[in-house]
C-alpha positions in Angstrom: 43.0 -126.4 31.1 41.9 -123.9 28.6 41.2 -120.4 29.9 38.1 -118.2 29.3 37.2 -118.0 25.6 36.6 -114.5 24.2 34.3 -114.7 21.1 34.5 -112.4 18.2 31.2 -110.6 17.6 29.4 -111.5 14.4 29.7 -109.0 11.6 26.7 -107.1 10.2 24.6 -107.0 13.3 22.0 -104.2 13.2 21.0 -102.2 16.3 22.4 -102.5 19.8 23.1 -106.0 21.2 23.8 -106.9 24.8 27.4 -108.2 25.2 27.1 -111.4 27.2 29.3 -114.0 28.9 28.3 -117.6 29.7 29.8 -119.5 32.6 29.1 -123.1 33.3 31.4 -126.0 34.3 29.2 -128.5 32.4 30.3 -128.4 28.7 26.9 -129.7 27.4 24.9 -127.2 29.4 27.2 -124.4 28.2 26.9 -125.4 24.6 23.1 -125.9 24.9 22.6 -122.4 26.4 24.8 -120.8 23.7 22.8 -122.6 21.0 19.5 -121.4 22.5 20.7 -117.8 22.8 21.7 -117.6 19.2 17.9 -117.4 18.5 17.9 -114.0 20.2 19.5 -111.2 18.1 19.6 -108.8 21.1 22.1 -111.2 22.8 25.8 -111.1 21.7 28.0 -113.8 23.3 31.4 -112.3 23.8 33.0 -115.0 26.0 32.6 -118.2 27.8 34.1 -119.7 31.0 34.1 -123.2 32.5 34.6 -122.5 36.2 34.4 -119.6 38.6 38.0 -118.4 38.4 37.7 -118.3 34.6 34.4 -116.5 34.9 35.9 -113.7 37.0 38.8 -113.4 34.5 36.4 -113.4 31.5 34.1 -110.9 33.0 36.9 -108.5 33.9 38.5 -108.9 30.4 35.3 -108.8 28.2 33.4 -106.3 30.3 30.0 -107.7 29.4 26.6 -106.1 30.3 25.1 -109.5 31.0 26.3 -112.8 32.5 24.5 -116.2 32.5 26.2 -117.7 35.6 26.0 -121.3 36.8 25.5 -121.3 40.6 27.2 -124.7 41.3 30.8 -124.6 40.0 33.9 -126.2 41.6 36.4 -124.0 43.4 34.5 -120.7 43.1 30.8 -121.0 42.7 28.5 -118.5 41.0 27.7 -116.5 44.1 31.4 -116.4 44.9 32.0 -115.0 41.4 29.7 -112.1 42.2 31.3 -111.4 45.6 34.8 -111.5 44.0 33.8 -109.0 41.4 32.5 -106.7 44.0 35.7 -107.1 46.1 37.7 -106.2 42.9 35.4 -103.2 42.4 34.9 -104.3 38.8 32.0 -102.8 36.9 29.1 -105.1 37.7 27.1 -106.6 34.8 23.6 -107.9 35.1 23.4 -111.5 36.2 21.0 -114.4 35.3 21.8 -117.3 37.6 21.4 -120.8 36.3 20.8 -123.7 38.7 19.3 -127.1 39.0 18.0 -126.2 42.5 15.1 -123.9 43.0 16.1 -122.9 46.5 18.9 -120.7 45.0 16.2 -118.4 43.5 15.9 -116.4 46.7 19.6 -115.9 46.9 19.6 -114.8 43.3 17.2 -112.0 43.9 19.0 -111.0 47.2 22.0 -110.4 45.0 19.9 -108.3 42.6 20.2 -110.9 39.8 17.8 -110.0 37.0 16.5 -113.5 36.9 17.2 -117.2 37.5 16.8 -120.2 35.2 16.3 -123.8 36.3 18.4 -126.4 34.4 17.8 -127.9 31.9 16.9 -124.5 30.4 13.5 -124.3 28.8 13.4 -122.3 25.5 10.2 -120.5 26.4 11.4 -119.6 29.9 14.6 -118.3 28.4 12.6 -116.1 26.1 10.9 -114.6 29.2 14.3 -114.0 30.7 15.6 -112.3 27.5 12.6 -110.0 27.5 13.3 -109.0 31.1 16.9 -108.4 30.3 15.9 -106.2 27.3 13.6 -104.1 29.4 16.3 -103.5 32.0 19.3 -103.0 29.7 18.0 -101.7 26.3 14.8 -99.7 26.9 16.6 -97.1 29.1 18.4 -96.1 25.9 15.2 -94.3 24.8 16.1 -91.4 27.2 17.2 -88.9 27.8 16.5 -86.7 24.8 19.6 -84.9 23.7 18.1 -81.5 24.4 18.1 -79.0 27.3 15.7 -80.4 29.9 12.9 -78.6 31.7 13.0 -80.4 35.0 9.8 -81.4 36.7 7.7 -81.4 33.5 6.2 -84.2 31.4 4.0 -84.3 28.3 1.5 -86.9 27.2 0.4 -89.9 29.3 2.5 -91.3 32.1 3.7 -90.1 35.5 4.7 -86.5 36.0 8.3 -86.1 37.0 8.8 -85.2 40.6 10.2 -81.8 41.5 11.2 -82.8 45.0 12.9 -85.9 46.5 13.1 -87.2 50.1 16.6 -88.1 51.2 17.4 -89.8 54.5 20.7 -88.6 55.9 22.0 -88.8 59.5 18.6 -89.6 60.8 16.9 -86.7 59.1 14.3 -86.7 56.3 15.5 -84.0 53.9 13.6 -82.6 50.9 15.8 -81.7 48.0 15.1 -80.4 44.5 15.2 -83.2 41.9 17.3 -81.0 39.7 20.0 -81.1 42.4 20.3 -84.9 42.2 23.8 -85.6 40.7 23.5 -89.4 40.5 21.9 -92.4 42.2 23.3 -95.9 42.6 22.1 -99.2 44.1 24.2 -101.7 46.1 22.8 -104.7 48.1 19.3 -103.5 47.5 19.9 -100.0 48.9 19.6 -96.9 46.7 22.0 -94.1 47.5 21.5 -90.6 46.0 24.1 -87.9 45.8 23.0 -84.3 45.5 24.7 -81.0 45.4 24.3 -80.6 49.1 23.7 -84.0 50.7 24.2 -87.8 50.3 21.7 -90.3 51.6 19.2 -93.0 50.9 15.7 -93.0 49.3 12.6 -95.0 50.0 12.6 -96.3 46.4 13.0 -100.1 46.1 14.6 -100.2 42.6 16.6 -98.0 40.3 13.8 -98.4 37.8 11.2 -97.0 40.2 13.4 -94.0 41.0 14.1 -93.3 37.4 10.4 -93.4 36.5 9.8 -90.6 38.9 12.4 -88.3 37.3 12.4 -86.2 34.2 13.6 -88.6 31.4 15.1 -85.7 29.5 17.5 -85.1 32.3 18.1 -88.4 34.1 19.9 -91.1 32.1 20.5 -94.8 33.0 24.1 -94.8 32.0 24.7 -98.2 33.6 22.4 -100.8 35.1 23.4 -99.7 38.6 23.4 -95.9 38.0 21.1 -93.1 37.1 22.9 -89.8 36.3 21.8 -86.2 35.8 23.3 -85.2 32.5 23.5 -81.6 33.7 26.0 -82.7 36.4 28.4 -84.6 34.2 31.8 -82.9 34.5 33.9 -85.0 32.2 33.6 -87.9 29.7 36.7 -90.1 30.2 37.8 -92.6 27.4 38.2 -96.0 29.0 39.1 -99.6 27.9 37.9 -101.1 24.7 36.2 -98.0 23.3 34.1 -97.6 26.5 33.8 -94.5 28.7 33.4 -93.4 32.3 31.6 -90.3 33.5 33.2 -88.0 36.1 30.4 -86.4 38.0 30.2 -82.9 39.5 30.0 -84.1 43.1 32.7 -83.3 45.7 34.4 -86.6 45.2 34.4 -86.4 41.4 32.9 -89.8 41.3 33.6 -91.9 38.2 30.7 -93.9 36.8 30.9 -96.6 34.1 28.9 -96.4 30.9 27.6 -99.8 29.8 28.4 -100.9 26.3 24.7 -100.7 25.2 24.6 -97.1 26.4 27.8 -96.0 24.8 26.0 -95.2 21.5 23.6 -93.0 23.5 26.5 -91.2 25.1 28.1 -90.4 21.7 24.7 -89.0 20.5 24.3 -86.8 23.6 27.7 -85.2 23.4 28.6 -85.6 19.7 31.6 -87.8 20.5 
């Protein structure tokens, strides 16, 4: 059986595109999805897989930012792929789950999938999914501005950045300065924030909601699952395939992946 298929990106693409892996054990469904996605210039297919084991291998090798993942596959199904990647502590891409059964939609969102698609995939519904993906993965590139930030200020219309955050830690509700937030991450629907003095959880439901309350000149969505304070980045570490990780200024020296679509922004910020 052929293994996962890396795909050479097309030459001459303008602007950022989202590196994407497709995984489906039905060849016709895989080919049809690839055909439909070629209409969307923001999607760059970098690999395909025809079962769950291949999907894990392809995702770990290609390091995509997005995966269209069939739920029902022999051996290791789509949900098993996600759990295996978490167990391997691999950088987690965004997932769109594809299924012929609507009851899997609830499980998709429990696993923080960006969306789910019912098979056979409808072109108009796929367009909605791509728009949702772009909002999540591409729009954060607009911030932060590569200038020294004035925390807690905002200009023009829109919400004013919060100067204080509530952090729940050891049964206490602590109030911390937003400027002391080093990074925030989400796992299994729970947002953890790490500050210069304390680590705990917030009442925010999504990373997007938390980010919208912070100063966009200081807080950057380096990866779908992380928001970082650029003033608390200790080191930029070259990683595989021209990617980078950030070593943060917390006590553990936490290393945070930078998604491919945000790598350009990283180079702009620090003149790499």
